[in-house]
C-alpha positions as CSV (number, residue, x, y, z in Angstrom):
1,X,67.4,-28.8,1.5
2,X,65.8,-31.4,-1.0
3,X,62.8,-30.4,-2.9
4,X,59.7,-32.4,-1.7
5,X,59.1,-35.7,-3.4
6,X,55.9,-36.1,-5.5
7,X,53.7,-39.2,-5.3
8,X,54.2,-41.6,-8.2
9,X,51.0,-41.9,-10.2
10,X,50.4,-44.9,-12.4
11,X,49.1,-44.6,-15.7
12,X,47.3,-47.0,-17.6
13,X,48.4,-48.9,-20.5
14,X,46.7,-47.2,-23.6
15,X,45.2,-50.4,-24.5
16,X,43.7,-50.8,-21.1
17,X,42.3,-47.1,-21.2
18,X,40.9,-47.8,-24.6
19,X,39.2,-50.9,-23.5
20,X,37.9,-48.9,-20.4
21,X,36.6,-46.2,-22.9
22,X,34.9,-48.9,-25.1
23,X,33.3,-50.5,-22.2
24,X,31.9,-47.2,-20.7
25,X,30.9,-45.8,-24.1
26,X,29.1,-49.3,-25.1
27,X,27.4,-49.6,-21.7
28,X,26.0,-46.3,-21.7
29,X,24.5,-46.6,-24.7
30,X,23.3,-50.0,-24.0
31,X,21.5,-48.6,-20.8
32,X,20.2,-45.4,-22.4
33,X,19.0,-47.3,-25.6
34,X,17.2,-49.9,-22.9
35,X,15.3,-47.0,-21.2
36,X,14.2,-45.4,-24.8
37,X,13.0,-49.0,-25.8
38,X,10.8,-49.1,-22.6
39,X,9.5,-45.3,-23.1
40,X,8.9,-46.0,-26.9
41,X,7.0,-49.7,-26.5
42,X,3.8,-47.5,-24.8
43,X,3.7,-45.5,-28.0
44,X,4.3,-48.0,-31.1
45,X,4.3,-51.7,-31.4
46,X,7.3,-53.3,-29.5
47,X,9.1,-54.9,-32.8
48,X,9.1,-51.6,-34.3
49,X,10.5,-49.6,-31.2
50,X,13.2,-52.5,-30.8
51,X,14.2,-51.9,-34.6
52,X,14.3,-48.3,-34.6
53,X,16.2,-48.3,-31.0
54,X,18.7,-50.7,-32.6
55,X,19.6,-48.7,-35.8
56,X,19.8,-45.5,-33.8
57,X,22.0,-46.9,-31.1
58,X,24.4,-48.7,-33.3
59,X,24.9,-45.6,-35.2
60,X,25.4,-43.8,-31.9
61,X,27.7,-46.4,-30.4
62,X,29.8,-46.8,-33.4
63,X,30.3,-42.8,-33.5
64,X,31.4,-42.8,-29.6
65,X,33.7,-45.8,-30.2
66,X,35.4,-44.1,-33.2
67,X,35.6,-40.7,-31.2
68,X,36.1,-41.4,-27.7
69,X,37.2,-45.1,-27.2
70,X,39.7,-45.1,-30.2
71,X,40.2,-41.1,-30.4
72,X,40.2,-41.3,-34.3
73,X,40.2,-37.5,-34.6
74,X,38.1,-37.6,-37.5
75,X,35.5,-34.8,-37.6
76,X,31.9,-34.9,-38.6
77,X,29.7,-38.2,-39.1
78,X,31.7,-40.7,-41.0
79,X,28.8,-41.1,-43.6
80,X,30.2,-41.6,-47.2
81,X,28.1,-42.4,-50.1
82,X,29.4,-43.4,-53.3
83,X,27.0,-43.7,-56.3
84,X,26.2,-46.7,-58.0
């Protein structure tokens, strides 16, 4: 008797997988920031809301890309301040 054969599964090339994660993270942050911008625009001027959402979404997207898309393994937020 022979062992039952398992169906072969294909794995994505690591670069393709990283690109897919990059698109999902970036697209998710983009969609979320659009929703937050709409919510904030009723409460504060649109230019201020846009500036605030742009800064916050950039920081979040950068962290997500580093941690999820490219799996850096780094812990904590990547802020390093050096005096002068």
